[in-house]
N, C-alpha and C positions, 0 to 999 in steps of 0.2 A: 504494500500500500504506500503510495506516494502523495496522498491527498494532503492539502494544507502545507505543502513544502514549496521550495523555490521551483520556478518553471524549469523544465528540462527540454532542451532542443537537440534534435538529432538530424544531421545533414547527410543525405545519401546521394552519391554520384554513381548512378547505375543506369542500365538501359530500362526501357519501358516494360519488358517482360518480367524482369526481376522485381521491378517496382510493384507490379500487380501481385506477385507472390508475397511480397512483404506486407501489403495491405491485408491479404488473406490471413497471414500469420499473426498480425496484430489483433485481428478480430477473434481468431480461434484461441489465441493465448490470453485473451482479455487484458491487453496492454493499453486499453483506451482509458485515459484519465484526463481530467480537466487541465492539468498543468504539464502535460506532455505534448510537445509540438513535433511533428514529423515533417522535415523539410526535404523536398526532392528537387534536384537540379535536372531540368528537362531539356535544356538546349533549344535547338531549332525544330525538333520533332513535334508534329501536331499531336494534340491530346487524343488518347485512345478511349473509346467508349467503355472497354472492359475495366480500365483503370478507374474511370468515374463511377462505374457500377459498384465497385468494391469499396467505395468511400461511405462509411456509416456517418450519420448525422452527428454523432458524438465525437467523431475523430477530428482532431485539429491538424489538417493537412495543409501545408504551405508548398506551393509549386512555383519554381523560378524558371522562367523561360528566357531565351536569348535570341529574339527574332532577327536582330541585326547587330552589327558591331557596336560596342559601347552602349548598348541599350538592354535593359532587363525589365521584365514584367513580373509582378508578384501576384499570385492567385491564392485565394484562401477559401477553405471549404465552409467556414462559418460566417461568411459575409452576408448571407441572407437568412431570414428566419422561416421562410415558407417553402423553400425548394430543397429537394433531396438529391444526392448524387450530383452535386453541382459545384463548380469552382468559379468564383467571381474575382475579376481583377480588382485589387484594392490599392495597389501602389505600383510605381515604376521608377526606374533609376536610369539616369543618363550621366555621361561623363561631365557634362556642363552644369546641370542643375542638381545632380545627386538625387536623393529621394524626394519625391514630390509631396508626400503626406507624412505627417508625424502625429502619433506613433506609427510604426510600420504596419501593424495590424489593427483593425477596428476593435473596440471593446465589445465583449459579449453582452454586457448590460445594455448597451445602446442598440445593438442589433436585435435582441430578443425582447425588447419592450413592446414590440408590435409584430404579431405573427401574420398579419394581413389575411385573416380569414382561413388560416390553415386548418385542415381537418385532422384531429388526433383521436385515435382509438383508445378507449379507456375501459379496462375490465371492471366488472362490478359484481359484488357478492351480497346476497341478502343477509343483512346483519343490523337489525334495529338497535338503536335509533339512528345509526349512521347511514344506512341505505335500506329502503323498503323496496324489495323486488318481488313482483308477482310472476310466478312461473306457470305457463300454460302449455302443455305438451312440449313442443320444440321451440317455443317462443318465450319471451320474457318482456316485462315492462317495469321500469323504475318509476315508482309512484311517490317518491319523496325521501326525506332523510336529511340529517344535518350535513353530511358530506356532499350530498347532491346540491344543496344550496351553496356550499363552499366552493365546489367546482364551478358552478355557474358564475359565482362572483369572480373567480380567478380568470375564467374564460373571457368574461366581459372586460376585465382590466387589461389582459394581454391580447385581446382581439383574436381569439381562435375559436373554432368550432370543435365539438367533440361528439363522439358516437360511442355509446356503451356496447360492450361485447360481453358475451357469456364465457368465462374461462372454462376449460375442459373439466376440471375436477371441482370447481366451485369452492375452492379453499385458498387460503393465503399462500401456503406452500412451506415446505421444509425439505431438508436434504434426505434423500432416500438411499444413496449408495456411497461407497467409499471414495469415489472420484469427485464427490461434492456436487453432483447434479441435483437440481431443484425441480419440484413439481409445482402445480398450481399457478397462482398469479406471479409469484417470485420466479418461477421457471420461465414464464413469458418475458419478464423483464431481463432475466439473465441471458436469454437467447436473443434479446433485443427485438422481440416481436411486438411489444408495446413500449411506450415511452415512460409511463408512470402509472401508479395505482394510488388511489385515494380512498381510504376506508378502514380506519382503526387498525393500521399496520403497526404492531408493537416493535420497538427497536430491540435488537439483540446483536451480539458480536457475530453470530453465525450469519445472520441476514445481511449485516454490513459488508460481508465479503462478496456479495453478489449484487448489491444495490446501494445507492446513496440515499440518504434521508434528509428531508428538509427540516426547517424549524418545526417545533412541536405543534401538533394540532390537538393533543389531548394529554394531560397529566393525570394518569389513572393509577389505580392500585389493584393488586390481586385480591380475590376473596372467593368464598364458596357459599353456596346456598343449600339449605336443607329444608325439609318440610317443617312447618310451624309446630312448635312443641304443643302437645295436647294438654288439656286441663287435667289436674289430678282429681281423684275421687272426692266428691263433696261429703261423703259419709265420714271422712276423717277430718273434716274442717274444724271440729270442736277441739281436737287435740293438736292440730298442726301449728297453732300460734305458740304452743309451748315448745320452744326449741330445747335441745338437750341442755343448754346452759341454764334455761329457765327451770327445767325439771330438777336439775341439781340444786338450785337455790331453794325451790319449794320443798324438796325432800329434806334438805338441811334445816329449813325452818321448822318443819314438823318434828324432826329429831331433837332440836335444841329447845323449842318453846315448851314442850311438856316437862322435861327435867328442870328447866329454869323455874317454872311455876312451882314445882315440887320443892325446889331449893328455897324459894321465897317463903314457903309455908313451914317447912320442916326445920331449917337452920335457925331462924330466930327463936323457935319454940325450944330448941336445945339449950340456948343461953338463958332464956327467961320463960319457963313453961307457963303457958296461959290456958292451954286446953290439952286434953288427953288424945293422943294419936293411938287408936286401937291397932291399926295395921299400917305400917309404912308402905308395904307392898300395894295394899288397896288404895292408899292415898296417891302413890305414884301412878297407878293405872288410871285413877280418876282424873288426875291432871292431864295425862296424855289424851284421854277420851274427851275432856273438856276442850282442849286446844283443837282437836280434830273437828268437834262439833262447832266450834267458833269459826273455823275456816270454811266449814260447809254450811254456815248460816243456820245451824241447829241450836235451839235453846236447850239448856241443860242446867242441872243444879250445880252451883259453884262449890268447889272443894273448900273454899275459905272466904271469909268476909273482911280480911285485913285490908288496910289502905294500900299497902304495897302490892298485894295481889290484884286489887281492883285497878290500880294504875297500870300495871303490866297488862291486864286484860284489855284496858282501853287502847293501849298502844298496839296490841295484836289485832284488835278489831279494826282500828284505823288502817293498819297495814293491809289487812285482808280486804277491806272494803275499797279503799281509795288507791291502793298501789296495785295489788294483784288483780282485783276484780275489774277496776277501770282499765288497766292496761290490757287485760285479756279481752274485755269487751271491745276496745278500740281496735286491737289487732284482728279480732274475729270479724268485726264489721268490714274492715278494709279487705280482708281476704275473701269475704263473701261478695263484696262489690267488684273486686278484681281477683278472680279465682287463681290460685297458684297453678303454674304450668310446670311441665317436665323441664328438667335442666337442659338448656340449649347448648349447642356446639358452637363455640365462638373462635377457637384457634386451632392450629394444626395439631397440637398435643392432644386436645380433646377429640379431634377428628381421628387421630390414630387409635386412641382407646376405643372409640365407637366402632371402628372397622375391625378391631381385634375381638372385642367382647360382645358387641351388639350386631355384628354381621352387616354393618353398613357398607355400601358399595360406592366407590368414587369414580366419576366419569369426567373426561376432559375432551374438549374439541380437538379433533385430529389435526395434526400438523400446525397447531397454533404455538405461540411462544410459551404458553404455560405447559403445553405438551412437552416441548423440548426441555423446559426447566425441570419437570418431574423426571424425565427420562435420563437426563445428564446430571441431576442434582445429587447432593450428598446429604448426610445427616437426616433430618426429618423428611426432606423431599425424597431422598433415596429410599427410606423405609416405606413411605407411602406408595412409591412406585413399585416396590417389591410386593406389597400387599395387593395392589391392583392387578399385577401380572400373575400372581400365584393363586389368588383366591377367587378371582372373578373370571367368568367366561368371556366377558367383553368389558372394555373400559373406554372405548372411543365413541364419540358422537359426531354427527355431521355438522351441528351448529349448536350454539348456546340456547337458542329457542327450543330445539328438540329436547335438550337436557332439562330445561326448566319445566317443560310439560311432564317429563318423567318424574321430577321431584314432586310435582303437584299430585300425581297419581299414586306414587309409592312413598312410604314413610322412611324407607331405609336407603334412599338414593341421595347422593350428594354430587353436585356439579361445581367444578372449580373453573374460574375464568376471570375476565376483567370485571371489576366491581361496578363500573358505570353501566356496562351492558347487562349484567345480572340484575342490577336495580331496575333498569327500564323494563326488562322482561317480566320481573316479578310484579310490577305495577300493571302490566298488560293482562296478566292471568290471575289477578287478585292478590293483593299484598297480604291478606290475612292467611293465605295458604303457605307462606314462606317465611324463613328466617335467614337473614343475611349476616354473615360472620364479620368479624373485625378485619381490618386491613392486614394483609399478610406480607405484601411486598409492593414496592413502587415500580410502576411501568409507565413508559412514555410511548405515544404513538405519533407518527409523522407520515408524510407522503413519501413513497418509495419511487426513486427515479433510476434510470439506467446509470451505470458507472460512467462517469465523464459527461453527464448531461450538461449542456452549455448554459441552460437558462434556470438552473436551480436557485441562483442568487436572486433573480428577478422574482421568483415565487416566494422566496424567503422574505423579501421586503414587504410583499403583500401580506403574508401571514403575520409578521411581526407588527405591522400597522393595525390590522384588525384585531389582533390579540391585545395590544395596548389600549385600543379604543373600547374593548369590551364586546366587540361584535361577535367574536367567536363564542364567548360564553353565552351571549344572547341567543345565538343560533341553537345552542344545546338546550337552553331553557325553553325555547319555542317548541321543541319536540315534546317536552314534558307537558307543556300547556296544551298542545294539540291532543296529546293522549288524555289529559284530564277532561277536555271538552267532548271527546268521543266515548269515554268510558263512563258508564253509569253504575254506581254502587248501590246495592240493596242492603239496607240496614234495618234490622228488626226494631220497631219502636211501638210498644204497647200493642203488639200483635198485628200491626199494619205495616205494609211495605212503604218505606220512605225512600224516594229517589234523590240522591245527592250528586251533583256534578262538581268534580274537582276542577278548579280554575287554574291551578299551577302545580308545579312540583312541590312547593312548600305546603299547599293545602292537601296534597296527596299524603305527605308524611304525617300531618296532623290528623287526618282522617284515619290513617292506618293505626296511629297511637290510640285514638279514642275508641276504635272498634274493640279494644281489649277490655273496656269497661262495660259491665252489664248490670242491669237492675236485679236486686235480690228477689228470688222466687222460691217457691216451696221446695223445689229440687235441691237448692243449695242448703236448705235447712233439714235435710233428711237425717243428718247425723244426730240432731237433737231428738228426733223421734226414735232412732235406734237406741240412744242412751236412755230415754224414758221407758222404752220397752224392756231393756235390761234391768232397770231399777225395779219396775213392777214385777218382773220375773223373780228377782231375788227376794223382794218383799213377800211375794206369794208363797215361796218355799218356806220362809220363816213362819 
């Protein structure tokens, strides 16, 4: 790789036949870069059409001819933005006036600021919200998307026309063989069959070996989506507020309060006997039984009428009423209003445990950047890849959209991919059905160009301008707003269907959060009836 380095110039004094072979070798060996100039001295021989035919648009070919003594003409392959396989005279040299133009070669930024209506073929893949493609038999139609708008804006600015084409595998592409050959869209760019691809192309070291990338079009992160955790059984709602830490404190209070009351009665009576204690064992048991009845709101005969005993009883009653009782009631009310759900899977460690112990299955979009990350990853990524390949019959999906549909239908399916794409698809198919994990890694997307593309700097200027102006973010938000206007959510409200239209991505999030709250109903209180039934059963036996 020689990108971002000083320009490299090579001068060839050869015949026309050898020059044709050199051009073929440059293309086959992928020696086309933006900073490499190939200079050929042609002499007085006329230009051959085979030589011109072998010039790729990304090649920087300089041809010097000598039509007559002391006169030289300079031709350049990138002197026009709309013609292929063409050399245009850009300068000439005479002994009297030397070079007529300075600098010797024109700037690519000036040449490619206007494509003069040139037609460019652009591959497209269905991947909401970046591109919405409708496939029908052997035809397809692009019906919108963020990157469709972005491409239209760039085309209008640089004055070129574009036509969408359907790539063979309908995938972004990844290496398949040891020689580094690529398939999918990246394969088309690598073989120079198309000039660029715009559509959530994640950057990676492997992909940078076959394509050049523009300024960022998306700063995303990796994530995975699982089925929404189910609510826990309401029959246990009465005891669920008592966490194990609460139970330990309650048990300790029961164990300490009874002996404490016994000590307040028995110890002062040992120093100054005021009444006769017939049985210390019976007094101890009465104190324990009294404290239990006090906590359970049961009236019982007091073991003593001393002031110290009464003061301790008041403290226990206040603690039982205002501390334990009120806290329990508040926690129980909140849990009934917002029922407790199963523990969600939020990170890769929890995902690994779920795949080992709960038989969860992880799926990834084939030939995506996340696919390569798992396949070539180490540590947790390597372990996840090993579980996928050894325990699952299949682990690849054609698109994130297909994977999200699987997650909706099956509780043990997990799909990993770009968080922004996953979020959009979960909103499309009902956010209440899914749970999106935490961010697991940072990923950036950009436009993929041929190696040596001469107009990538012009595109970068446009991208940076619309990024700084907030237009790129607004384009993304518009897709969520469009989704909100098209999607109708049905929420149960007092037994009636209420239709709510989400106006934006922010409202979608708020609605998703509010859907978790429910009004208290008889089903949520079934635990109280079970407890009452158990109490009556025990009382009946006695």
